[in-house]
Each structure stands twice: as C-alpha cells, then as structure tokens.
C-alpha positions in Angstrom: 54.6 64.8 109.5 56.1 62.3 112.0 55.2 58.7 111.8 52.7 57.6 114.4 52.0 54.0 115.5 48.4 52.6 115.0 46.7 49.3 115.6 44.3 48.0 112.9 41.6 45.3 113.5 40.8 43.1 110.5 38.3 40.4 109.8 37.6 38.1 106.8 34.2 37.8 105.3 31.8 35.4 107.0 31.4 33.3 103.8 35.2 32.9 103.6 36.5 29.3 103.7 39.5 30.5 105.8 38.1 32.7 108.5 40.5 35.2 110.0 40.2 37.8 112.7 43.0 39.8 114.5 45.0 42.9 114.7 48.3 44.3 113.5 50.5 47.3 114.1 51.5 49.8 111.4 52.9 53.3 111.2 51.5 56.2 109.2 52.3 59.8 108.7 48.7 60.6 107.6 46.1 62.2 109.9 44.1 59.8 112.1 40.8 58.8 110.5 41.8 59.9 107.0 41.6 57.9 103.8 45.4 58.0 103.5 45.7 56.5 107.0 43.3 53.7 106.0 45.3 53.1 102.8 48.5 52.8 104.8 46.8 50.2 107.0 45.5 48.2 104.0 49.0 48.2 102.3 50.6 47.0 105.5 48.0 44.3 105.9 48.8 43.1 102.4 52.5 43.2 103.1 52.1 41.0 106.2 49.5 38.5 105.0 49.9 38.5 101.2 47.1 37.2 98.9 45.1 35.7 101.7 44.2 39.3 102.9 42.7 40.5 99.6 39.1 39.9 100.7 39.7 41.0 104.4 38.2 44.2 105.8 39.7 46.6 108.2 37.1 47.1 110.9 38.7 49.6 113.2 41.9 51.7 113.4 43.0 53.1 116.7 46.1 55.0 118.0 48.6 52.8 119.8 48.9 53.8 123.4 52.3 54.7 124.6 53.9 52.9 127.5 55.1 56.1 129.1 54.7 55.9 132.8 53.5 52.3 132.9 55.5 49.6 134.6 55.5 46.7 132.1 51.7 46.5 132.0 51.4 46.3 135.8 48.6 48.1 137.4 49.6 51.0 139.5 48.3 51.6 143.0 46.9 55.0 143.9 47.4 55.9 147.6 45.9 59.4 147.3 43.0 60.4 149.5 39.6 59.8 147.8 38.0 62.8 146.2 35.1 64.0 148.3 31.8 64.3 146.4 30.0 67.6 146.7 27.0 67.5 148.9 23.6 67.7 147.3 21.8 70.9 147.9 18.7 70.1 149.9 15.6 71.9 149.0 13.8 73.4 152.0 10.1 73.4 152.1 8.5 76.3 153.9 5.2 75.6 155.6 
C-alpha cells in the first residue's frame, strides 16, 4: 500500500510540569483510522520528541490535504454566476 501523509494532533497531560500541545506530520501505509495508523503516529512522535513524549496523547489524526489546484495558500475567486435556489412550492388554499 502506498504511503499517505497524515497530520497528528498531540497533547500532554494537564498535570504535566511541561505542558505541550501541537501537531506533526507523518507517513503511514496503514488504513486511515486503524490501530496500525495510530501506532505509526505514536512511533513518529517518539522519534521527533524523544522521552518527553512518553506521556503525551495523540488526540486526532487527519489526512493531509494536498495542494493540488491551490495557489500557495491563496484564496481563489469564483466568478461563476450564482446558483439559483429552487422556488418554494406554494400551497393553494381553496375556499
């Protein structure tokens, strides 16, 4: 399976003397949301931060969005005509 880039959000316990919170990027060949994917994130976190990261928890893992079609993070303007909303069907009351 090809390697896919993910972003993991981590956080240290609230009672920790050195509080840490952030995110890092890692690659994994495991399916998104699987235990193997979470394990790859944990191993990468320990490689990056060493012994400080032993008590840290990974809160969320998300797929990294590709930059295909984006212009360096710039917003793109859309000059298309607005989509017309369908008219509401009016109920007719017969007297």
